C-alpha positions, 0 to 999 in steps of 0.5 A: 609706905614704900617697900625697901628695895631688895639688893641687886642679884649677884651677876652669874659667872661668864661661861668660858668660851670654847676654843675656836676651830681653825679657821678655813682659808679665805675664799678669793674675793669676787668683784660684785657688779654694781647692778647686783649690789643695787638689787641685793636685799639686806634683811633686818638683823634680829638677835637669836634670843632676847635678853631677859634680866634675872628674877629677884624672887625675894625682891618680888616677895616684898614689893608692894605698889606705891599709894596714889596720893599722899594726902586728901588735897593731893587727891582733890587736885589730881581728881579735878576736871577742866572742861572748856568750850573752845568754839564758844571762846573762838566766837567771843574772840573774834567778836572782840577783835571785830569790834576793836577794829571797827572802833578803830576805823571809826575813830580814823574816819572821824580823825580824817573827816575832821582834818578835811573839814579843818583843811576846807575851812582853811582853804575857804577863809584864805579865798575869801580873804584873797577875794576881799583883798582883790575886790578892795584893790579894784575898788581902790583903783576904780576910785583913782581912775575916776578921779583922774578922768575928766567929767563928761561934758554935755553934747551941744545940739550940733554935735548930737544932730550930726551923730543922728544923721550919721547913724541914720546914714549907716542904717540907709546903707545897710538896707541898700546892701541888703536890698542889692543882694536880694536883687542879684539873687533874682532871675527872670524869663523874658520872652523876646519875639520868637526867642527867650532871654534870661535876666539877673538882677543887678547888685543894686536895689533895681535893675537887671542885666542880660545873661543868656540870649536863646533867640530860637527857644519858645518860652516855657509856660507859665512864666513865674515872677521870678526864679532862683539860680538853680531853677533857671540855669538848666534851662540855658544849659539844655539850650546850648547842649541841644544846639551842639547835639544838633550841629553834630547830628543834624548836618551831613558834615558835623561842625565839631568846632562849632559844637564845642563852642556851644558846649563852652557857652553851656559851661557857665550854666552847669550849676549842679554836679549832674550837669558838670558831669554831662558837660565834661562828657560832652566835651570829651566826646566832641574833642575826641571826635575832633582829634579822630578826623584830623588824624584820619585826614592826616593818614589819608595823605598816604605819606610817612609824615602824614602817618606820624601827624596822625599818630601825634593826634591820636596821642593827644586824644589818649590824654583826654579824660575818656572811659574804658570803651573810648581808651581801647578804641584810641589805643587800637587806632594808635597801634594801627598807625604805628604799624602803618608807620613801620610798613611805610619805612620799610617800603621806603627803604626798598624804594631807595634800594630800587632807585640806586639799582635803576641809576647803576644800570643807566650809567653802565656802558654797553659791551660790544659782541665777541667776534671769532678772531677774539675768541678766547680773550677777554673782551675789549671795549672800544670808545667812540673813535675806536680806541681801546677802553677798560673792561666793564669789570674794571670800571669804578661806578659812581656811589649814589646816596 
């Protein structure tokens, strides 16, 4: 049973405040700097003594704690225990959620598969239907065209014979062309007296034509029945290149024009890249020597026009496909000829000035000797008949261009 509450205690009488002492005069206020205020510490306020409510002894004597439970059911409910394994419950919840998601994914995949199969079946049916329609239309069109075509007539014997003859002639012409091409690719080395000749098959089943005649060349042994173009052309090239070399080195005065003619004859036989490079190098060398000889001949005349002709020949030589050493040599020759041209021009100018002085001296009048009676007077020139003439200093000399 709950004890009755004791009546509240009567409040104590408040103490009468003592009269305040007379206030002291306030000190003048001081402006505190901000830095000092920021560093200033303010302690937590605490009262001087904690408040304690007055103790009611009569209430304390009759106080008793209330009962824990009013009846047995309440006591049983209050004493119940609830013990849950939250880890097991979380695992079961996760498994159920995973199973649900898996089932939903399987259902979705099944739906998509069924939809794709249905769509593919529809497309296949549409394609088969379209193909059947096109096939039926083509068969119908072919049947209609077949009805319009005339029935083939049987060829008469004469027309059949003509067709067979035409086919036979076409076959013969084809065989002739093949045989002609095969014959045109064949080359032959033929011994002609002390020389050698190169023959080539014509573009016909039979027959040859002369390609090169090398009168003073021995036929190389052994001689094959036939040669290819790459086998026989270098023989002719070496022959004409050798003749050009003999023309330049085997004579006291090399005939450069003849050497160039031999090299031009060797040009059709340069069928490989190496032979073409060799031919270009030899032609460049011969042309360079021709230009240098012409330049030397022109410069040997010893005239300004001869030197200018020599420079023109050297400038033509510089346009050839020269190597670095040849280019350097030609440039040195051009520089030397230019210096000679400048020197010759200066000498010609000085010669013209000397010639002017000689002409002036040849036309200057003779000045007579000064006599005693005319001493101190300006000399007077006399003419042929003794008449006075104008002083020499006042004679106007003719201008010589």
